[in-house]
C-alpha positions in Angstrom: 84.4 77.5 98.3 84.0 76.8 102.0 87.6 77.8 102.7 87.2 81.1 100.8 83.9 81.9 102.7 85.5 81.0 106.1 88.5 83.1 105.4 86.3 86.0 104.3 84.3 85.7 107.5 87.5 85.6 109.6 89.1 88.6 107.9 85.8 90.6 108.0 85.8 90.1 111.8 89.5 90.7 112.5 90.8 93.2 110.0 90.1 96.9 109.9 90.4 99.7 107.4 91.3 102.6 109.6 89.0 102.4 112.6 86.2 100.3 111.0 86.2 96.6 110.2 86.4 95.6 106.5 83.1 94.5 105.0 82.4 90.9 104.3 82.3 91.8 100.6 85.8 93.2 100.7 87.0 90.3 102.7 85.4 87.9 100.2 87.0 89.8 97.4 90.4 89.5 99.1 89.9 85.8 99.7 88.9 85.1 96.0 91.8 87.2 94.6 94.3 85.5 96.8 92.9 82.0 96.2 93.1 82.4 92.4 96.7 83.7 92.9 95.7 87.1 91.3 96.4 89.1 94.4 96.0 92.7 93.2 97.2 93.9 96.6 94.4 96.4 97.2 93.4 94.5 100.4 95.8 92.8 102.7 95.7 91.9 106.4 97.3 94.4 108.8 96.7 92.8 112.2 99.2 90.3 113.6 96.4 87.6 113.8 95.3 88.4 110.3 98.8 88.1 108.9 99.5 84.8 110.7 96.2 83.3 109.4 96.9 84.8 105.9 100.3 83.1 105.7 98.9 79.7 106.5 95.8 80.3 104.5 97.6 81.4 101.4 99.8 78.3 101.5 96.8 76.0 102.0 94.5 77.6 99.4 97.2 77.7 96.8 97.6 73.9 97.0 93.8 73.4 97.2 93.3 75.6 94.1 96.0 73.8 92.2 94.5 70.4 93.1 91.0 71.4 92.1 92.2 72.8 88.7 94.4 69.7 88.2 91.3 67.4 88.8 89.2 69.4 86.5 91.8 69.3 83.7 92.3 65.5 84.3 88.7 64.9 83.5 89.0 66.6 80.1 92.3 64.9 79.4 91.0 61.5 80.2 87.9 62.0 78.1 90.0 63.0 75.1 92.3 60.1 75.6 89.4 57.7 75.7 87.9 59.1 72.5 91.2 58.8 70.7 91.6 55.3 72.0 88.2 54.3 70.8 88.8 55.9 67.4 92.1 54.0 67.1 90.6 50.7 68.0 87.9 51.1 65.4 90.2 52.3 62.6 91.2 50.0 59.8 94.8 48.9 60.0 97.0 49.9 57.0 99.7 47.8 55.6 102.2 50.0 57.4 100.4 49.5 60.7 100.4 45.7 60.2 104.1 45.7 59.4 104.8 47.7 62.7 102.7 45.1 64.6 104.6 42.2 63.1 107.4 42.3 65.6 108.9 38.9 64.5 108.8 39.9 60.8 107.2 36.6 59.7 104.7 38.4 57.4 101.7 37.9 59.8 100.4 39.5 62.9 99.5 36.9 65.5 97.2 37.5 68.5 100.0 38.3 70.9 101.7 40.7 68.5 98.3 42.5 68.0 97.6 42.5 71.7 100.9 43.9 72.7 101.0 46.4 69.9 97.6 47.8 70.6 98.3 48.0 74.4 101.3 50.1 73.6 99.6 52.2 70.9 96.7 53.0 73.2 99.2 53.9 75.9 97.7 51.4 78.3 101.2 49.9 78.7 104.7 51.2 78.0 106.9 49.2 75.6 109.6 49.1 78.3 107.2 47.2 80.7 106.4 44.7 78.0 110.1 44.2 77.3 110.8 43.7 81.1 108.0 41.2 81.4 109.2 39.3 78.4 112.7 39.2 79.8 111.4 37.9 83.1 109.5 35.1 81.2 112.7 34.2 79.3 114.6 34.0 82.6 112.0 31.7 84.2 111.6 29.6 81.0 114.9 27.7 81.3 114.2 25.1 78.6 113.4 27.7 75.8 109.8 26.4 75.2 106.9 28.7 74.3 105.5 28.1 77.8 106.5 27.4 81.3 105.4 24.0 82.6 103.4 23.9 85.8 105.1 21.3 88.1 102.9 18.4 89.2 101.9 18.2 92.8 103.8 15.6 94.7 101.7 12.8 96.1 101.4 12.8 99.9 
């Protein structure tokens, strides 16, 4: 808003229509139409200074407008995702859901299977990352146990 107002002030003081300067209202209209990328073309800068400023301003305001719109839409997308996640976590698990969570196919879902499955289902973590972390664990776990032993401190 500040950028649009500042550019309108600049253009109303630099640009002319014929022999008279364009009004602040017309300059504001031009700034808003350009910043929203509508650009009807009914107002455009004619002076060299106005054109130079307009080129830079159009590039900057296009990125600013896109950023603002992206941030606004991100709020709505995040809110929707949180509501879907909450509904998913509260929902009862069907037999099919439990079979999908039972990754070792032993007929039961243990805490780790449930945790990993729900992290992936709620899109908090990608399955690929889980697979990479498990592979890293297996590489560090040279004796094949279910845990990695912490070496004892050497006495001084």
